[in-house]
C-alpha positions as CSV (number, residue, x, y, z in Angstrom):
1,M,214.1,97.3,172.1
2,A,214.3,95.5,168.9
3,V,217.7,94.5,167.7
4,E,218.4,94.9,163.9
5,P,219.8,91.7,162.3
6,D,223.5,91.8,161.7
7,P,223.8,92.5,157.9
8,F,227.0,90.4,157.8
9,Q,225.2,87.4,159.3
10,A,222.0,88.0,157.3
11,S,223.7,88.1,154.0
12,E,225.3,85.6,151.6
13,W,228.3,85.8,153.9
14,Q,226.7,83.5,156.4
15,G,228.8,80.6,157.5
16,A,226.7,78.0,155.6
17,A,227.2,79.9,152.3
18,L,231.0,80.5,152.6
19,S,232.0,77.2,151.0
20,A,229.8,78.0,148.0
21,R,231.3,81.5,147.7
22,V,234.8,80.0,147.7
23,A,233.8,77.4,145.0
24,A,232.2,80.1,142.9
25,A,235.3,82.3,143.2
26,R,237.5,79.4,142.2
27,A,235.3,78.7,139.1
28,R,235.6,82.4,138.1
29,A,239.4,82.3,138.5
30,V,239.6,79.2,136.4
31,A,237.4,80.7,133.7
32,R,239.5,83.9,133.6
33,R,242.7,81.9,133.4
34,D,241.5,79.7,130.7
35,G,240.1,82.7,128.8
36,A,243.4,84.5,129.1
37,L,245.4,81.5,127.9
38,A,243.1,80.9,125.0
39,D,243.4,84.6,124.0
40,L,247.2,84.5,124.2
41,G,247.3,81.4,122.1
42,Q,245.5,83.0,119.2
43,A,247.2,84.4,116.2
44,D,246.6,88.1,115.4
45,D,244.6,87.3,112.3
46,V,242.0,85.3,114.2
47,R,241.7,87.5,117.2
48,L,238.6,89.8,117.2
49,T,239.3,93.5,117.0
50,E,238.0,95.7,119.9
51,R,235.4,97.2,117.5
52,I,234.0,93.8,116.4
53,R,234.0,92.6,120.0
54,F,232.1,95.7,121.1
55,E,229.6,95.5,118.2
56,V,228.9,91.8,118.8
57,T,228.4,92.3,122.5
58,T,226.1,95.3,121.9
59,R,224.0,93.4,119.4
60,L,223.8,90.4,121.7
61,R,222.8,92.4,124.7
62,T,220.1,94.4,122.9
63,L,218.8,91.2,121.3
64,V,218.5,89.4,124.6
65,E,217.0,92.4,126.4
66,T,214.5,93.0,123.5
67,V,213.4,89.3,123.5
68,A,213.1,89.4,127.3
69,R,211.0,92.5,127.1
70,D,208.7,91.0,124.5
71,L,208.3,87.8,126.6
72,L,207.5,89.8,129.7
73,R,205.0,91.9,127.8
74,Q,203.2,88.7,126.6
75,V,203.4,87.2,130.1
76,E,201.6,90.3,131.4
77,R,198.9,90.0,128.8
78,L,198.4,86.3,129.5
79,T,198.4,86.5,133.3
80,P,194.9,86.9,134.9
81,D,194.4,90.0,137.0
82,G,195.0,89.4,140.6
83,D,197.2,86.4,140.0
84,G,199.5,87.4,142.8
85,A,202.6,85.8,141.2
86,S,206.0,87.0,142.2
87,P,207.4,89.7,139.9
88,M,209.6,88.7,137.0
89,P,213.2,89.9,136.7
90,P,213.8,93.2,134.8
91,P,214.8,92.7,131.2
92,G,218.1,94.5,131.8
93,T,219.3,91.8,134.2
94,V,218.7,88.9,131.9
95,F,221.8,89.3,129.8
96,E,224.2,89.2,132.7
97,R,222.4,86.3,134.3
98,M,222.6,84.4,131.0
99,R,226.3,85.2,130.6
100,Q,227.1,84.0,134.1
101,A,225.2,80.8,133.4
102,G,227.2,80.2,130.3
103,C,224.1,80.4,128.1
104,L,225.7,82.9,125.6
105,S,228.6,80.7,124.5
106,D,226.5,79.1,121.7
107,A,229.0,78.6,118.8
108,G,226.3,79.0,116.1
109,L,224.9,82.2,117.7
110,M,228.3,83.9,118.1
111,T,229.4,82.9,114.6
112,E,226.3,84.4,113.1
113,L,226.7,87.7,115.1
114,V,230.4,88.0,114.2
115,A,229.6,87.4,110.6
116,Q,226.8,90.1,110.7
117,V,229.2,92.6,112.2
118,R,232.0,91.8,109.7
119,Q,229.6,92.1,106.8
120,A,228.3,95.5,108.1
121,L,231.9,96.8,108.6
122,L,233.0,95.5,105.2
123,A,230.0,97.1,103.5
124,E,230.7,100.4,105.3
125,G,234.3,100.4,104.0
126,L,233.5,99.7,100.4
127,P,234.5,102.5,98.0
128,I,231.6,104.3,96.4
129,D,232.2,104.2,92.7
130,S,228.9,104.6,90.9
131,M,228.9,102.8,87.6
132,A,225.7,104.5,86.5
133,G,227.0,108.1,86.8
134,D,224.2,110.4,88.0
135,A,221.5,107.7,87.6
136,P,219.9,106.1,90.7
137,S,221.6,103.2,92.4
138,L,221.2,99.7,91.2
139,L,218.6,98.8,93.9
140,I,216.5,101.9,93.1
141,R,216.6,101.1,89.4
142,L,215.5,97.5,90.1
143,T,212.4,98.8,91.8
144,E,211.4,100.4,88.5
145,A,212.3,97.3,86.4
146,P,209.7,96.3,83.7
147,D,209.6,92.8,85.2
148,R,207.1,93.2,88.0
149,I,208.5,90.3,90.0
150,V,211.9,91.9,90.1
151,A,210.5,95.3,90.9
152,A,208.5,93.9,93.8
153,A,211.4,91.9,95.2
154,A,213.6,95.0,95.0
155,R,211.0,97.0,96.9
156,G,211.0,94.2,99.5
157,V,214.7,94.7,100.0
158,L,214.3,98.4,100.5
159,V,211.5,97.8,103.0
160,A,213.6,95.2,104.9
161,E,216.6,97.6,105.0
162,G,214.3,100.4,106.1
163,R,213.0,98.3,108.9
164,V,216.5,97.6,110.2
165,R,217.5,101.3,110.0
166,T,214.4,102.3,111.8
167,A,214.9,99.7,114.5
168,G,218.7,100.4,114.7
169,L,219.9,98.0,117.4
170,E,216.5,97.8,119.1
171,G,216.0,94.1,118.7
172,E,214.3,94.0,115.3
173,G,217.5,95.4,113.8
174,V,219.4,92.3,114.9
175,A,217.9,89.4,113.0
176,L,218.9,85.8,113.5
177,P,218.2,82.7,111.4
178,A,215.0,80.9,112.6
179,E,216.8,78.0,114.3
180,Q,219.1,80.2,116.4
181,H,216.3,82.7,117.2
182,H,214.1,79.8,118.4
183,R,216.8,78.5,120.6
184,L,217.5,82.0,122.1
185,V,213.9,82.7,122.8
186,W,213.4,79.4,124.6
187,T,216.6,79.9,126.6
188,I,215.5,83.4,127.7
189,A,212.1,82.0,128.6
190,A,213.8,79.4,130.8
191,M,215.9,82.1,132.4
192,L,212.7,84.0,133.3
193,R,211.2,81.0,135.2
194,Q,210.2,81.4,138.8
195,G,211.3,78.2,140.6
196,G,208.8,75.4,140.3
197,D,205.8,77.6,139.5
198,T,204.1,75.4,136.9
199,A,201.4,77.8,136.1
200,R,203.9,80.5,135.3
201,D,205.9,78.0,133.2
202,K,202.8,77.5,131.1
203,V,202.3,81.2,130.6
204,L,206.0,81.6,129.7
205,A,205.7,78.9,127.1
206,Q,202.6,80.5,125.6
207,A,204.5,83.9,125.6
208,A,207.5,82.3,123.8
209,E,205.2,80.8,121.1
210,R,203.6,84.3,120.5
211,V,207.1,85.9,120.2
212,L,208.3,83.3,117.8
213,A,205.1,83.6,115.7
214,A,205.6,87.3,115.4
215,H,209.2,86.9,114.4
216,E,208.4,84.4,111.7
217,A,205.9,86.8,110.2
218,G,208.7,89.3,109.4
219,D,211.1,89.3,106.5
220,R,214.9,89.6,107.2
221,P,217.1,91.6,104.8
222,L,219.0,88.4,103.9
223,A,215.8,86.6,102.9
224,A,214.7,89.6,100.9
225,T,218.0,89.9,99.0
226,L,217.9,86.2,98.2
227,K,214.4,86.6,96.9
228,L,215.6,89.5,94.7
229,A,218.5,87.5,93.4
230,A,216.2,84.6,92.5
231,A,213.8,87.0,90.7
232,I,216.6,88.6,88.7
233,D,218.0,85.1,87.9
234,A,221.0,86.8,86.2
235,R,222.3,85.3,82.9
236,A,226.0,84.6,82.7
237,A,226.5,87.7,80.6
238,E,224.6,89.9,83.1
239,L,226.1,88.6,86.4
240,P,229.6,90.3,86.2
241,E,228.1,93.8,85.9
242,L,225.5,93.1,88.6
243,L,228.2,91.9,91.1
244,V,230.5,94.8,90.5
245,E,227.7,97.4,90.6
246,S,226.3,95.9,93.9
247,L,229.7,96.4,95.5
248,S,230.0,100.0,94.1
249,D,226.7,100.7,95.7
250,R,227.8,99.2,99.0
251,Q,225.1,96.6,98.7
252,L,227.2,93.7,100.0
253,G,224.1,91.7,100.9
254,L,223.0,91.8,97.3
255,F,226.5,90.8,96.1
256,I,226.3,87.8,98.4
257,A,222.8,86.9,97.3
258,L,223.6,87.1,93.6
259,L,226.7,85.0,94.1
260,T,224.7,82.5,96.1
261,H,222.0,82.1,93.5
262,A,224.6,81.7,90.7
263,C,227.0,79.2,92.3
264,G,224.6,77.0,94.2
265,I,226.4,77.2,97.5
266,D,224.6,77.8,100.9
267,V,224.3,81.5,101.6
268,D,226.0,81.3,105.0
269,L,229.0,79.7,103.4
270,V,229.1,82.2,100.6
271,R,229.0,85.0,103.2
272,E,231.9,83.3,105.0
273,I,233.8,83.0,101.7
274,V,233.3,86.7,100.9
275,L,234.3,87.9,104.3
276,E,237.6,85.9,104.6
277,P,240.5,88.1,103.9
278,E,242.7,85.7,101.9
279,G,240.0,85.4,99.2
280,D,241.2,82.1,97.8
281,R,237.8,80.4,97.8
282,L,236.1,83.6,96.4
283,W,238.5,83.7,93.4
284,L,237.8,80.0,92.7
285,V,234.0,80.6,92.9
286,L,234.3,83.5,90.5
287,R,236.4,81.5,88.1
288,A,234.0,78.6,88.4
289,L,231.4,81.1,87.1
290,D,233.8,82.0,84.3
291,M,234.3,85.6,85.4
292,D,236.8,87.6,83.4
293,R,239.9,89.3,84.6
294,A,238.3,92.8,84.8
295,T,235.5,91.6,87.0
296,I,237.8,89.7,89.4
297,A,240.2,92.6,89.5
298,R,237.4,95.1,90.4
299,V,235.8,92.8,93.0
300,G,239.3,92.2,94.5
301,W,240.2,95.9,94.5
302,A,236.9,96.9,96.2
303,L,237.2,94.3,98.9
304,C,240.9,95.2,99.5
305,E,239.9,98.8,99.9
306,A,237.2,97.9,102.4
307,D,239.2,95.5,104.6
308,G,242.7,96.4,105.9
309,R,243.5,92.7,106.5
310,R,243.6,92.1,102.8
311,D,246.9,92.2,100.9
312,V,246.2,94.3,97.8
313,E,249.7,93.9,96.4
314,G,249.5,90.1,96.9
315,F,246.2,90.1,95.1
316,A,247.6,92.1,92.2
317,D,250.5,89.7,91.9
318,A,248.1,86.7,92.0
319,V,245.5,87.9,89.4
320,E,247.3,86.3,86.4
321,A,247.6,82.9,88.3
322,I,244.0,83.1,89.2
323,M,243.0,83.7,85.6
324,A,245.1,80.7,84.6
325,V,242.7,78.4,86.5
326,S,240.1,77.1,84.0
327,P,236.4,77.3,85.0
328,E,236.3,73.5,84.9
329,D,239.2,73.1,87.3
330,A,237.7,75.8,89.6
331,R,234.3,73.9,89.6
332,Q,236.1,70.7,90.6
333,A,238.0,72.5,93.4
334,I,234.8,73.9,95.0
335,A,232.6,70.9,94.4
336,S,232.6,70.0,98.1
337,L,231.3,73.5,98.9
338,R,228.0,72.6,97.1
339,L,227.3,69.6,99.3
340,P,224.5,69.8,101.9
341,R,225.6,71.7,105.0
342,A,225.1,68.7,107.3
343,F,227.3,66.5,105.1
344,R,230.0,69.2,105.0
345,E,230.0,69.6,108.8
346,A,230.2,65.8,109.3
347,M,233.2,65.7,106.9
348,E,234.9,68.5,108.8
349,R,234.4,66.6,112.1
350,L,235.9,63.5,110.7
351,E,238.9,65.4,109.3
352,G,239.3,67.0,112.8
353,F,239.3,63.6,114.4
354,A,241.9,62.3,111.9
355,R,244.2,65.2,112.7
356,R,244.3,64.4,116.4
């Protein structure tokens, strides 16, 4: 009579594996402790809300699973029939495996996703205040502009936004800058490896290259709005109305793109400036562009209405002081923001070392 193997002895609880289990448990305990201490040490104004945390996690999970699914589909197409290779892990398991391996703690990736979520929530909260009455929205009107370059760029924004809405959170709806997307795809490909199977590694590499090529063929909403802002190339007299109307239409992406084109600051930094609740740098950027009191007041009011973290009374009290800043002084104050990103980051690192 055959004796079934003892499941206790045939599992990861075998004697030889116990030390490893203890070490893994200790590492998890340390990670939880460090995470709790870091969370407790944060001020309320820097701690993520539950909604932002949920939205970021959801975006990241769907992005990882979608990329994993795309990679596996390409692996299947590239693998000869009858190859006999061991099955690949299901896409749904890749996210947890990457989290456990610490592969999702990339600062650039998380900063981008948090910024995307904050931008979406801020746009969602903007008050609808059509400046054009019963006329179509700004973006729709731009698609009918006599300037064919502007009209085509505006249609490109609508197409990009429609693609995101159709995709929802199904991967395509969560777009990353090329550098971060490249890094994520290669990380997921590495997570899908099967030991030392060099033939499978080659197939995975080819699959990753196909996925990356397909991604680069698309146009993200951010790129489309920047293209539209460049096509409009707003004159100084046109910019205030365009900025205010883009906010009144809840087109926060277009607001950021118009401001980026006008002020010569990197778009990622302009987005950061627009999203920060204090608004100090935003008011200086607007004054550097010689915006009048009415424009700054309307922009400030709209952003305060959309973001509960903002102090509307404090902003109202500060408007006169903001307007007292000359455009030249404002340009001097934000001059460092126009420097190349790598230079700014190096300066920040040196300042951080000096504070230690």
